[in-house]
C-alpha positions as CSV (number, residue, x, y, z in Angstrom):
1,M,-53.9,-209.4,-45.1
2,A,-51.5,-210.4,-42.3
3,V,-50.9,-207.5,-39.9
4,L,-48.8,-209.5,-37.5
5,N,-46.4,-212.4,-38.2
6,V,-43.7,-213.3,-35.6
7,T,-41.8,-216.3,-34.6
8,G,-40.4,-217.2,-31.1
9,T,-40.9,-219.4,-28.1
10,W,-44.2,-220.0,-26.3
11,W,-45.2,-221.5,-22.9
12,L,-48.0,-221.7,-20.4
13,P,-47.8,-219.2,-17.5
14,E,-48.1,-222.0,-15.0
15,N,-45.4,-224.1,-16.7
16,P,-42.6,-221.7,-18.0
17,E,-40.1,-224.6,-18.1
18,R,-41.8,-226.2,-21.1
19,Q,-41.2,-223.8,-24.0
20,V,-42.1,-224.6,-27.6
21,H,-41.0,-222.9,-30.8
22,G,-43.7,-221.6,-33.1
23,S,-45.1,-218.8,-35.2
24,L,-48.0,-216.3,-34.4
25,T,-50.0,-214.7,-37.2
26,F,-52.9,-212.3,-37.1
27,D,-55.0,-211.0,-39.9
28,L,-58.3,-209.2,-40.0
29,K,-60.2,-212.1,-41.5
30,E,-58.8,-215.2,-39.9
31,G,-57.9,-213.6,-36.5
32,G,-55.0,-215.1,-34.5
33,R,-53.3,-218.4,-35.1
34,L,-50.4,-220.0,-33.2
35,A,-48.6,-222.8,-35.1
36,L,-46.3,-224.8,-32.7
37,D,-43.5,-227.3,-33.5
38,G,-44.5,-229.2,-30.4
39,I,-47.2,-229.6,-27.7
40,L,-47.7,-227.2,-24.9
41,R,-49.7,-229.6,-22.7
42,R,-50.1,-233.3,-23.3
43,P,-53.2,-235.1,-22.0
44,E,-51.1,-237.2,-19.7
45,D,-50.0,-234.0,-17.9
46,L,-53.6,-233.7,-16.5
47,A,-54.2,-237.4,-15.8
48,I,-53.9,-238.7,-12.2
49,A,-51.6,-241.7,-11.8
50,E,-53.1,-244.7,-10.0
51,P,-51.0,-247.4,-8.3
52,L,-51.2,-250.9,-9.7
53,P,-51.5,-253.9,-7.3
54,G,-48.2,-255.4,-8.4
55,G,-46.3,-252.1,-8.3
56,G,-46.0,-249.2,-10.8
57,T,-48.8,-246.8,-11.8
58,Q,-51.2,-246.3,-14.6
59,I,-53.1,-243.3,-16.0
60,A,-56.4,-243.2,-17.8
61,I,-56.9,-240.7,-20.6
62,T,-60.6,-239.8,-20.7
63,E,-62.5,-237.7,-23.3
64,D,-62.7,-234.9,-20.7
65,I,-58.9,-234.9,-20.2
66,L,-58.4,-234.8,-24.0
67,E,-60.6,-231.8,-24.3
68,A,-59.2,-230.0,-21.3
69,A,-55.6,-230.5,-22.5
70,G,-56.2,-228.3,-25.5
71,D,-58.1,-225.6,-23.7
72,Y,-55.2,-223.2,-22.9
73,G,-56.8,-219.9,-22.0
74,R,-53.7,-217.8,-21.7
75,I,-50.3,-218.4,-23.3
76,H,-47.0,-216.4,-22.9
77,G,-44.4,-215.9,-25.6
78,K,-41.2,-214.1,-26.5
79,C,-40.3,-213.1,-30.1
80,D,-37.3,-210.9,-30.9
81,G,-37.2,-209.6,-27.4
82,R,-40.9,-208.7,-27.4
83,A,-43.2,-210.1,-24.7
84,F,-46.6,-211.5,-25.8
85,T,-49.7,-212.6,-23.9
86,L,-52.3,-214.5,-25.8
87,D,-55.8,-214.9,-24.5
88,G,-58.8,-217.1,-25.5
89,C,-56.5,-219.8,-26.8
90,F,-57.7,-223.3,-27.7
91,Q,-56.4,-226.1,-29.8
92,I,-57.8,-226.4,-33.3
93,R,-55.8,-229.5,-34.3
94,S,-52.8,-231.5,-33.2
95,R,-50.6,-234.4,-34.2
96,T,-49.0,-236.4,-31.4
97,N,-46.8,-239.5,-31.1
98,L,-47.4,-240.7,-27.5
99,I,-44.4,-243.0,-27.6
100,R,-41.9,-240.5,-28.8
101,H,-43.5,-237.5,-27.1
102,V,-43.3,-235.4,-30.1
103,G,-46.0,-233.6,-32.2
104,N,-47.3,-230.2,-33.3
105,E,-50.4,-228.2,-32.9
106,L,-52.4,-225.3,-34.3
107,I,-54.0,-223.0,-31.7
108,H,-56.8,-220.4,-32.1
109,V,-55.9,-217.1,-30.5
110,G,-58.7,-214.8,-29.3
111,Q,-56.7,-211.7,-28.2
112,I,-53.1,-210.6,-28.5
113,F,-51.2,-208.3,-26.2
114,D,-47.9,-207.3,-27.8
115,G,-45.5,-205.9,-25.2
116,V,-46.6,-207.3,-21.9
117,W,-46.8,-210.6,-19.9
118,F,-50.0,-210.7,-17.9
119,S,-49.8,-213.4,-15.2
120,A,-52.0,-216.5,-15.2
121,N,-55.0,-215.0,-13.4
122,E,-54.3,-211.3,-13.9
123,Q,-57.1,-209.2,-15.4
124,A,-55.9,-207.7,-18.7
125,G,-56.4,-204.0,-19.1
126,G,-54.8,-200.6,-18.7
127,N,-55.2,-197.0,-17.7
128,K,-56.1,-195.6,-21.1
129,L,-56.4,-196.6,-24.8
130,E,-55.3,-194.8,-27.9
131,F,-56.5,-195.9,-31.4
132,G,-56.6,-194.9,-35.0
133,V,-59.3,-195.6,-37.6
134,L,-59.7,-195.1,-41.3
135,N,-60.8,-191.6,-42.4
136,L,-60.1,-190.1,-38.9
137,A,-57.8,-187.3,-40.1
138,N,-60.4,-186.0,-42.6
139,W,-63.3,-186.5,-40.2
140,V,-61.5,-184.4,-37.6
141,S,-61.1,-181.8,-40.4
142,R,-58.1,-180.0,-38.9
143,S,-54.6,-179.8,-40.3
144,G,-51.1,-179.1,-39.1
145,I,-49.8,-178.8,-42.6
146,E,-49.3,-175.4,-44.3
147,E,-48.4,-174.8,-48.0
148,S,-46.9,-171.7,-49.5
149,I,-45.9,-170.9,-53.0
150,R,-43.1,-168.3,-53.8
151,V,-43.8,-166.3,-57.0
152,E,-41.3,-164.2,-58.9
153,N,-42.4,-162.2,-62.0
154,E,-45.8,-164.0,-61.8
155,V,-44.0,-167.3,-62.1
156,P,-44.0,-169.9,-59.3
157,V,-40.4,-170.6,-58.4
158,G,-40.8,-172.4,-55.0
159,H,-43.3,-174.5,-53.1
160,T,-42.9,-175.0,-49.4
161,I,-44.9,-177.5,-47.3
162,K,-44.6,-177.2,-43.5
163,G,-46.0,-179.7,-41.0
164,E,-46.3,-179.0,-37.3
165,T,-47.9,-181.1,-34.5
166,M,-51.0,-179.4,-33.1
167,S,-52.0,-179.5,-29.4
168,P,-54.4,-182.3,-28.4
169,L,-58.1,-181.4,-28.3
170,V,-59.4,-182.7,-25.0
171,A,-62.8,-182.9,-23.4
172,S,-63.8,-184.2,-19.9
173,V,-66.0,-187.3,-19.6
174,P,-68.8,-186.8,-16.9
175,T,-68.2,-190.2,-15.4
176,G,-64.5,-189.4,-14.9
177,G,-61.5,-189.2,-17.3
178,T,-61.1,-187.6,-20.7
179,V,-61.4,-188.2,-24.4
180,A,-58.8,-186.5,-26.7
181,L,-58.0,-186.1,-30.3
182,N,-54.2,-186.4,-30.6
183,H,-52.4,-185.1,-33.7
184,S,-49.0,-185.9,-35.2
185,I,-47.3,-185.5,-38.6
186,S,-46.2,-188.5,-40.6
187,V,-43.4,-188.1,-43.1
188,G,-42.6,-190.9,-45.6
189,R,-40.4,-191.5,-48.5
190,I,-41.8,-192.1,-52.0
191,D,-40.1,-192.8,-55.3
192,S,-40.4,-189.2,-56.4
193,G,-39.6,-187.5,-53.1
194,V,-41.2,-187.1,-49.7
195,S,-44.8,-187.4,-48.5
196,I,-46.3,-185.7,-45.5
197,K,-49.7,-186.2,-43.9
198,N,-51.8,-185.5,-40.8
199,V,-52.3,-188.4,-38.4
200,F,-55.0,-188.3,-35.7
201,R,-55.6,-190.8,-32.9
202,V,-58.4,-190.9,-30.3
203,E,-57.2,-191.3,-26.7
204,V,-59.7,-192.6,-24.1
205,D,-58.8,-192.2,-20.5
206,L,-61.6,-193.6,-18.2
207,D,-59.9,-192.4,-15.0
208,G,-58.0,-195.4,-13.4
209,F,-57.4,-199.0,-14.4
210,K,-60.0,-200.5,-16.6
211,T,-60.4,-203.9,-18.1
212,I,-59.6,-204.4,-21.8
213,E,-63.3,-205.0,-22.4
214,D,-64.3,-201.6,-20.9
215,L,-61.6,-199.8,-22.9
216,T,-62.4,-201.4,-26.2
217,D,-66.2,-200.9,-25.6
218,A,-65.5,-197.2,-25.4
219,A,-63.3,-197.2,-28.4
220,S,-65.8,-199.1,-30.4
221,D,-68.5,-196.6,-29.5
222,L,-66.4,-193.8,-30.9
223,Q,-65.5,-195.9,-33.9
224,D,-69.2,-196.3,-34.7
225,L,-69.6,-192.5,-34.6
226,V,-66.8,-192.1,-37.2
227,S,-68.3,-194.8,-39.4
228,I,-71.7,-193.1,-39.3
229,G,-70.3,-189.7,-40.1
230,T,-68.1,-190.8,-42.9
231,G,-70.5,-193.3,-44.4
232,D,-67.6,-195.8,-44.4
233,I,-66.3,-198.6,-42.2
234,A,-63.9,-196.9,-39.8
235,Q,-61.7,-200.0,-39.4
236,F,-59.1,-199.8,-36.6
237,T,-55.7,-199.1,-37.9
238,S,-54.0,-199.3,-34.5
239,V,-54.9,-200.0,-30.9
240,H,-52.5,-199.1,-28.1
241,V,-53.1,-199.5,-24.4
242,W,-51.2,-197.6,-21.7
243,H,-50.5,-199.3,-18.4
244,S,-49.0,-197.4,-15.5
245,D,-46.9,-200.1,-13.9
246,L,-45.5,-201.8,-17.0
247,A,-42.1,-200.2,-16.3
248,A,-41.8,-202.6,-13.3
249,R,-42.4,-205.7,-15.5
250,G,-40.0,-207.8,-17.4
251,G,-40.6,-208.3,-21.1
252,R,-42.1,-204.9,-21.8
253,T,-41.7,-203.7,-25.4
254,H,-43.3,-200.2,-25.3
255,E,-42.6,-197.6,-22.7
256,G,-45.6,-198.0,-20.5
257,G,-47.9,-199.7,-22.9
258,F,-48.7,-202.5,-25.4
259,D,-50.4,-203.0,-28.7
260,F,-53.7,-204.9,-28.8
261,Y,-55.0,-207.2,-31.6
262,A,-58.4,-208.8,-31.7
263,P,-61.0,-209.7,-34.3
264,W,-63.3,-206.8,-34.9
265,S,-66.7,-206.6,-36.6
266,A,-65.9,-203.4,-38.4
267,V,-63.5,-204.5,-41.1
268,A,-63.4,-202.7,-44.5
269,P,-63.6,-204.9,-47.6
270,N,-60.4,-205.4,-49.7
271,D,-62.0,-203.6,-52.7
272,R,-63.0,-200.6,-50.6
273,K,-63.1,-197.3,-52.4
274,P,-62.0,-194.4,-50.2
275,V,-64.7,-191.9,-49.3
276,K,-64.0,-188.3,-50.1
277,P,-64.4,-185.7,-47.3
278,H,-67.2,-183.8,-49.3
279,E,-69.2,-187.0,-49.2
280,F,-69.2,-187.3,-45.4
281,Y,-72.5,-187.0,-43.7
282,F,-70.9,-184.9,-40.9
283,T,-67.5,-184.2,-39.3
284,V,-66.8,-183.9,-35.6
285,E,-66.7,-180.1,-36.1
286,D,-70.3,-180.2,-37.5
287,L,-71.4,-181.6,-34.1
288,G,-69.6,-179.2,-31.9
289,G,-66.0,-180.5,-32.0
290,V,-64.3,-182.7,-29.3
291,D,-66.8,-181.4,-26.7
292,F,-69.5,-183.5,-28.4
293,L,-67.6,-186.8,-27.9
294,P,-68.3,-187.3,-24.1
295,G,-72.1,-186.9,-24.8
296,W,-71.9,-189.5,-27.5
297,M,-69.9,-191.8,-25.2
298,S,-72.5,-191.5,-22.5
299,V,-75.5,-192.2,-24.9
300,A,-73.6,-195.0,-26.7
301,A,-72.8,-196.7,-23.3
302,R,-76.5,-196.5,-22.4
303,H,-77.6,-198.0,-25.7
304,R,-74.6,-200.2,-26.4
305,S,-76.6,-203.3,-27.4
306,T,-78.9,-201.4,-29.7
307,L,-76.1,-199.4,-31.2
308,G,-74.2,-202.6,-31.9
309,R,-77.2,-204.1,-33.4
310,V,-77.7,-201.2,-35.8
311,M,-74.0,-201.0,-36.8
312,S,-73.8,-204.7,-37.5
313,T,-76.3,-204.0,-40.3
314,R,-73.6,-201.7,-41.8
315,Y,-70.5,-203.8,-41.0
316,A,-71.8,-207.2,-42.0
317,S,-71.8,-207.1,-45.8
318,G,-73.6,-210.4,-46.3
319,M,-76.6,-209.6,-44.1
320,Q,-80.0,-210.2,-45.7
321,L,-82.2,-207.2,-46.3
322,A,-85.0,-208.6,-44.1
323,D,-82.4,-209.1,-41.2
324,R,-81.2,-205.5,-41.6
325,F,-84.8,-204.3,-41.4
326,I,-85.8,-206.3,-38.3
327,N,-82.6,-205.4,-36.5
328,R,-83.2,-201.7,-37.0
329,A,-86.8,-202.0,-36.0
330,A,-85.8,-203.8,-32.8
331,A,-83.1,-201.1,-32.1
332,L,-85.6,-198.3,-32.4
333,E,-88.0,-200.0,-30.1
334,G,-85.1,-200.7,-27.6
335,F,-83.9,-197.1,-27.8
336,D,-87.4,-195.9,-26.7
337,R,-87.6,-198.4,-23.9
338,V,-84.5,-197.1,-22.4
339,E,-85.0,-193.4,-23.0
340,S,-88.7,-193.3,-22.0
341,G,-88.2,-195.6,-19.0
342,M,-91.3,-197.5,-20.1
343,A,-90.2,-201.1,-20.5
344,Q,-93.9,-202.1,-20.8
345,G,-97.1,-200.2,-21.6
346,R,-96.3,-198.6,-24.9
347,I,-97.1,-200.1,-28.2
348,F,-94.6,-200.4,-31.0
349,A,-96.1,-197.6,-33.2
350,A,-96.1,-195.2,-30.2
351,R,-92.4,-196.0,-29.6
352,I,-91.5,-195.2,-33.2
353,E,-93.6,-192.0,-33.1
354,A,-91.6,-190.9,-30.0
355,C,-88.4,-191.5,-32.0
356,F,-89.8,-189.2,-34.8
357,E,-90.5,-186.5,-32.3
358,L,-87.0,-186.7,-30.9
359,A,-85.4,-186.6,-34.3
360,G,-87.2,-183.4,-35.0
361,K,-87.7,-181.3,-38.1
362,P,-84.3,-182.1,-39.8
363,F,-85.5,-185.7,-40.2
364,E,-88.4,-184.4,-42.4
365,A,-85.8,-184.3,-45.2
366,I,-86.2,-188.1,-45.3
367,V,-89.7,-188.7,-44.1
368,E,-92.4,-186.0,-44.5
369,D,-95.5,-188.1,-43.9
370,S,-94.5,-189.7,-40.6
371,A,-98.0,-191.2,-39.8
372,R,-98.0,-193.1,-43.1
373,W,-94.4,-194.2,-42.8
374,I,-95.0,-195.5,-39.2
375,Q,-98.1,-197.4,-40.3
376,E,-96.2,-199.1,-43.2
377,F,-93.2,-199.7,-41.0
378,K,-95.3,-201.3,-38.3
379,H,-97.1,-203.7,-40.7
380,H,-93.9,-204.8,-42.3
381,R,-92.2,-205.3,-38.9
382,N,-95.1,-207.4,-37.7
383,E,-95.0,-209.7,-40.7
384,L,-91.3,-210.3,-40.2
385,A,-91.2,-210.5,-36.4
386,H,-94.4,-212.5,-35.8
387,H,-94.3,-214.8,-38.8
388,Y,-97.9,-214.1,-40.0
389,G,-97.1,-216.4,-42.9
390,R,-98.5,-214.1,-45.6
391,R,-96.7,-213.1,-48.8
392,M,-94.5,-210.1,-48.2
393,R,-96.4,-207.0,-48.9
394,Y,-93.5,-205.0,-50.2
395,S,-91.1,-205.3,-53.1
396,G,-87.3,-205.4,-52.4
397,V,-87.1,-201.7,-53.3
398,E,-89.7,-200.6,-50.7
399,Q,-88.2,-202.8,-48.1
400,H,-84.8,-201.3,-48.7
401,Y,-85.9,-197.7,-48.3
402,L,-87.9,-198.5,-45.2
403,A,-84.8,-200.1,-43.7
404,E,-82.5,-197.2,-44.8
405,S,-84.8,-194.5,-43.3
406,A,-85.1,-196.6,-40.1
407,Y,-81.3,-196.5,-39.8
408,W,-81.2,-192.8,-40.1
409,L,-84.0,-192.4,-37.6
410,F,-82.0,-194.3,-35.1
411,V,-78.9,-192.2,-35.9
412,F,-80.8,-188.9,-35.6
413,C,-82.2,-190.0,-32.2
414,M,-78.7,-191.0,-30.9
415,L,-77.1,-187.8,-32.1
416,R,-79.9,-185.6,-30.7
417,T,-79.7,-187.4,-27.3
418,A,-75.9,-186.9,-27.3
419,G,-76.3,-183.1,-27.7
420,A,-76.4,-182.5,-31.5
421,D,-78.4,-179.4,-32.4
422,D,-80.6,-178.6,-35.4
423,A,-77.6,-177.1,-37.3
424,G,-75.6,-180.3,-37.0
425,L,-78.6,-182.5,-38.0
426,E,-79.4,-180.2,-40.9
427,K,-75.9,-180.8,-42.3
428,I,-76.8,-184.5,-42.5
429,A,-80.2,-183.7,-44.1
430,Q,-78.4,-181.7,-46.8
431,N,-76.2,-184.6,-47.8
432,Q,-76.8,-185.6,-51.4
433,K,-77.3,-189.3,-50.4
434,I,-79.8,-188.3,-47.7
435,R,-81.7,-186.1,-50.2
436,H,-81.9,-189.0,-52.6
437,L,-83.1,-191.3,-49.9
438,G,-85.8,-188.7,-49.0
439,R,-87.0,-188.6,-52.6
440,M,-87.2,-192.4,-52.7
441,V,-89.1,-192.6,-49.4
442,R,-91.6,-190.0,-50.5
443,R,-92.1,-191.8,-53.8
444,H,-92.9,-195.1,-52.2
445,F,-94.5,-194.0,-48.9
């Protein structure tokens, strides 16, 4: 599904005189594509003219020049008065008539900044980022909507719905800045009348200018938390970056900010079935509210590679079961390496045992016999990781439940380290899907 489709003129920041008409599209599966009715940079633009003995000059078009000509990096554009900066751009294909100097090309676009022109060598970024994800309003579990029914003679005669924006929920980040849950009311028209709903967005302010990578890393860490809590893929629905000096720039679209588009790993399938709030593993209130978020951000930043590894096993629908297992095993091992400070000198089984101790009593809802589970988990991991060459010792069912319980062991350790107490973890343990997982684990191990 296309989420962006605009047409306008495009040029290279270092050569604004050569502008080419074309269309930019972005969708969650294909990413960004720029289709141009011309060529932004011809190979001969990069070639060095050499004088000929009898007068005149000649140029040599080498393979290196041909490749460099289509490696654009950054492109500027203007569509319906909106400024665009495109990053990570390279030519996918082109058709050129060298005699007539005409042609067209298709360009891959890595990142899209809608509402700003960043100069050729300027670092893209901003002062804070605000984003929305699927299920966020229900996960926050607060509402600015009130309903009342007027009754006369025991008969309902009136129904009033009132929506009011609530004040932001804000918590301080220890390293500087804040994280906030911002609320608004959305009113829309439908065939039979008017619809009204709560809208929440997460605002991350990391105290001063940060690169787009730093901002989106923090946003992705919080997105992972929502995905874990809801048991769904918390796909981004919007990403907006605020930039303090955009008012001084030409081409700005938004007051002080711009929209950001990029290919994300957390993309919900088209046939996704919405998850109901009672099916969530936990809400933010179960963990202590907005005050829990800075702790999660701190732990997630410390374990970003292992967190990403684990969440990829949820986000990548086509991942093989063995790959899910080995990624979760490696993440648990990596988690203990960081938390214990013992990069060496501790065997795999001891690292997993330390994770069990950290997860604590609530995790017994899944695994009661930790010693047996660790032994089985270790043997299975060794066969996969070290290629012993023997026939796999477990059926697909057993492998599945080992992998699923390993996922939740990692989650419990992350939540516990971030500040979740037994009450919050017990809420997870009482979830019907967790209780079913526990029964299956106890049956097989």
